[in-house]
Every structure is written in structure tokens, then in C-alpha cells.
C-alpha positions in Angstrom: 0.0 0.0 0.0 1.2 3.5 -0.8 2.0 6.0 2.0 -0.5 8.3 0.4 -3.3 6.8 2.4 -1.5 7.9 5.5 -0.6 11.4 4.3 -4.2 12.5 3.3 -3.2 15.8 1.8 -5.2 16.9 -1.3 -7.2 20.0 -1.4 -10.1 18.2 -3.0 -10.2 15.7 -0.2 -10.1 18.5 2.3 -13.1 20.2 0.6 -15.1 16.9 0.7 -14.2 16.5 4.4 -15.5 19.9 5.2 -18.8 19.6 3.4 -19.7 15.9 4.0 -17.9 14.6 7.1 -19.7 13.5 10.2 -18.9 15.7 13.2 -15.8 14.8 15.1 -16.3 13.0 18.3 -14.9 14.0 21.7 -13.6 11.5 24.2 -16.8 11.7 26.1 -18.8 10.9 23.0 -16.6 8.0 22.1 -17.0 6.5 25.6 -20.8 7.2 25.5 -21.2 5.3 22.2 -18.8 2.6 23.3 -16.8 2.6 20.1 -13.6 4.1 18.6 -13.8 4.3 14.8 -10.7 3.5 12.7 -10.3 4.1 8.9 -8.3 1.4 7.1 -8.0 -0.2 3.7 -9.8 -3.6 3.4 -7.1 -5.4 1.4 -3.7 -4.0 2.3 -1.7 -6.5 4.4 0.3 -6.1 6.5 -1.6 -2.9 7.3 -5.2 -4.1 7.4 -7.3 -6.9 6.0 -11.1 -7.1 6.0 -11.1 -10.9 5.7 -9.4 -10.9 9.1 -6.9 -13.8 8.7 -4.6 -12.1 9.7 -6.3 -8.8 10.4 -3.2 -6.6 9.9 -1.2 -4.6 12.4 -3.5 -1.5 12.1 -6.5 -3.5 13.2 -4.6 -5.1 16.1 -3.2 -1.8 17.3 -6.6 -0.1 16.9 -8.2 -2.8 19.1 -5.5 -2.3 21.7 -6.0 1.5 21.7 -9.8 1.0 22.0 -9.4 -1.3 24.9 -7.2 1.2 26.7 -10.0 3.8 26.2 -12.6 1.3 27.6 -14.4 0.9 24.3 -14.5 -1.4 21.2 -13.1 -0.8 17.8 -15.2 -0.2 14.7 -13.4 -0.3 11.4 -14.5 2.0 8.6 -13.2 0.4 5.4 -11.9 2.9 2.7 -10.1 2.2 -0.6 -9.0 5.7 -1.7 -7.6 8.5 0.5 -10.4 11.0 -0.1 -12.9 8.6 1.5 -11.2 9.1 4.8 -12.4 12.6 4.9 -16.1 11.6 4.5 -16.0 8.3 6.5 -17.2 8.3 10.1 -13.7 7.7 11.6 -11.9 9.0 14.6 -8.4 7.8 14.0 -6.0 6.8 11.2 -2.9 4.8 12.1 0.7 5.1 10.8 0.1 8.8 10.0 3.2 10.9 9.2 3.9 12.8 12.4 4.6 16.2 10.8 2.2 19.1 11.4 3.2 20.6 8.1 2.2 17.4 6.2 -1.1 17.2 8.1 -1.8 20.9 7.9 -4.6 20.5 5.4 -6.1 17.2 6.6 -7.9 18.2 9.8 -5.9 15.7 11.7 -4.0 16.2 15.0 -1.1 14.0 15.7 -0.5 11.9 18.7 2.9 11.1 20.2 5.1 9.3 17.7 5.3 5.6 18.4 7.9 4.5 15.8 10.4 5.7 13.2 9.6 4.9 9.5 10.4 5.9 6.0 11.7 4.5 2.8 14.4 1.9 3.1 16.0 -0.5 0.7 15.3 -4.2 0.2 18.2 -5.9 -1.5 19.2 -9.6 -2.1 21.1 -11.1 0.7 24.8 -10.8 0.0 24.3 -7.7 -2.1 27.1 -5.1 -2.2 24.5 -2.3 -1.8 24.6 -1.2 1.8 23.2 2.4 1.7 21.3 4.8 -0.5 24.6 6.5 -1.2 25.9 3.3 -2.7 23.4 3.4 -5.5 24.7 4.6 -8.9 24.1 4.5 -12.6 25.0 0.8 -12.6 22.2 -0.2 -10.2 18.5 -0.5 -11.1 16.1 0.4 -8.3 12.4 -0.2 -8.0 10.5 2.9 -6.9 6.8 3.9 -6.6 5.6 6.0 -9.4 5.5 9.7 -8.5 7.3 9.1 -5.2 9.9 11.3 -3.5 12.3 8.4 -3.7 11.9 8.2 -7.5 12.6 12.0 -7.8 15.7 11.9 -5.6 17.2 8.8 -7.3 16.6 10.3 -10.7 18.4 13.4 -9.6 21.3 11.2 -8.6 21.2 9.5 -12.0 20.3 6.2 -10.5 18.5 3.9 -12.9 14.9 3.3 -11.7 12.0 1.2 -12.6 8.5 2.4 -11.5 5.8 0.4 -9.9 2.3 1.1 -8.6 2.7 -1.0 -5.4 5.4 -2.0 -3.1 4.6 -5.7 -3.3 5.1 -5.5 -7.1 8.5 -4.1 -6.5 9.4 -6.9 -4.1 8.2 -9.5 -6.6 10.4 -7.9 -9.3 13.4 -8.0 -6.9 12.8 -11.6 -6.2 12.7 -12.3 -9.9 16.1 -10.5 -10.4 14.6 -7.7 -12.5 15.9 -5.0 -10.3 18.9 -4.7 -7.9 17.1 -3.0 -5.0 13.6 -1.8 -4.1 12.9 1.5 -2.4 10.2 0.4 0.0 9.1 0.8 3.6 10.5 -1.6 6.1 6.9 -2.5 6.9 6.3 -4.0 3.5 9.8 -5.6 3.2 9.5 -7.2 6.7 6.1 -8.7 5.9 7.4 -10.0 2.6 10.3 -11.7 4.4 7.8 -13.3 6.8 5.6 -14.6 4.1 8.4 -15.6 1.7 11.0 -17.1 4.0 12.9 -18.8 1.1 13.1 -15.5 -0.9 13.8 -13.1 2.0 15.8 -9.9 1.5 18.2 -7.9 3.5 16.4 -4.7 4.7 18.4 -1.5 4.9 16.6 0.9 7.2 15.7 4.5 6.1 18.8 6.6 5.6 18.7 9.5 8.1 20.9 11.5 5.7 17.9 11.5 3.2 15.6 13.7 5.3 12.7 13.5 2.9 12.7 9.8 3.1 12.3 9.4 6.9 9.6 10.3 9.3 8.0 9.5 12.7 4.7 7.7 12.6 1.8 8.5 14.9 -2.0 8.2 15.4 -3.8 10.8 13.2 -6.9 11.9 15.2 -9.7 13.8 13.5 -10.2 17.2 15.2 -10.0 15.8 18.7 -10.7 17.6 21.9 -7.7 17.9 24.2 -9.1 15.0 26.4 -9.1 12.6 23.5 -5.6 13.5 22.3 -4.3 13.1 25.9 -6.1 9.8 26.3 -4.6 8.5 23.0 -1.1 9.7 24.1 -1.4 8.0 27.5 -2.7 4.8 25.9 0.3 4.7 23.5 2.7 5.3 26.4 1.2 2.2 28.2 1.2 0.0 25.1 4.8 0.9 24.2 5.9 0.4 27.8 4.5 -3.1 28.1 5.7 -4.1 24.6 2.3 -4.4 23.0 3.1 -2.1 20.1 6.4 -3.8 19.2 4.8 -7.3 19.6 2.0 -6.5 17.2 4.3 -5.3 14.5 6.8 -8.1 15.1 4.0 -10.6 14.4 4.1 -9.2 10.8 7.9 -9.5 10.6 8.5 -5.8 11.3 11.0 -4.6 13.8 10.2 -1.1 14.9 12.8 1.7 15.2 12.2 4.2 18.1 10.9 7.6 17.1 13.3 10.5 17.0 
């Protein structure tokens, strides 16, 4: 799945949110109705899966957050980013924790709970060890229209464009490309589900500032009490290892936020 679902930044989507969205719920309203509503894609493992086997880490974390608030989780299934602005949701998970990125979305950001970005998946034993090691002799899979594609093209690295990260990883397994610029989330899950074809995963390069970010809970126009309750719930879930365990079940080791 593309990171665009978590960025939620187009003006058209913002307009639709403003004219059609249900009113945002306060913490008191969420507790009164007994439900926390999460927006997620129905077919985007490892993030979420409507079929439920497995449910995806967003669903598992959403249920853990809801339990901390004393309510149940209701999932609002969406397939394109603009639907999130009209759906009856309270939270979106794995949101980029940058107020500038979220300035037009109507979302407030919780405390960050892990560090993410665009890393590299490479065959085990590859001589590629960093983004800086890419050159005009290496061919790298990138998502069409992505910042990674733009940066690598500026560095004269040969690229091959794909619509989805899983397609990049399949091409890497087939030897069609030398590396894939993907999130560690997708690469980790691929390794879990393809143990005989697994890749080495190079974490996001902090020197490439546009390719790294903290991830947080995006909360739709919350009152201060809801934001504080989500932050406190995340603190507890990180302290007892719940957050790390949920992601580890999908083959994903989490980096701490910065």
C-alpha cells in the first residue's frame, strides 16, 4: 500500500471532508457510544485486511487502543484516501507525524510511536549497503511519483517504476531490479511470508531527510481530552511491549521515534 493513504493531503479531499464529514467525536462521545472508529484499507496487508486472517497490524493496534479507552473498535473500510475525509472515523494509524504534512487534513497527531520511512530491500549478500551506494550501474524499483523516485533520478540512478510495493518486491525476487525502495513494513512482511526468498532490509537513511519520518496516530479534530487519552494509551502500550509485539507478528522490527 502507498504511504499516500496515511498522508491524506489533497485540497479536493479536504473540501469533501468539510462539506460531508460527520462531526468529530470527543472522548466523552466515544465513551458514551462505546466505540472508537478507525479508517483502514480492506485489502492491504500487513496494514489491514477485512477478511481478518490475519487482520493486519493497524486493526490489532486499533483494538489495543480502543481497549485502553474502555471501548470497542469499529473499522470504517476505505479504498481511496479521499474517502477518509467523509467516513465516520476517529483515527488513522501510521500517520506521518509532521504538522506541516497534516496541515490540510484536519488531523491532529499523537505522540510518535515508531520511526519509519523509505528503506531499501536488497538480495542477501548484495554489495549495496546504503542509498549513497546506489549509482548508474544499479537499477532500483520505486513507486511512481514518489519522492524516492525523484531523488534517485536526480542522482542519475536507474529506476523502474511500480504502482505498489509488493510488485517491486516480486520484481526484486525475480532478479529484474537490484534493489527496491520500500518501507521496512512491506519488506519485513514480505520476508515473513516468503522465507525462502527473503531480502536484507536497509533501514531508512537519516541523511535522506525527505525519506524518513516518525509515525503516529492521526486523530480527526479531537478535543484535548481525546488527544491526551490516546497519548497515554500509546505510552502504556509501548511500555508493556504491545506495540512492538503487534508489528513483530508481521515480521516488522520497529525503530524508536526521533
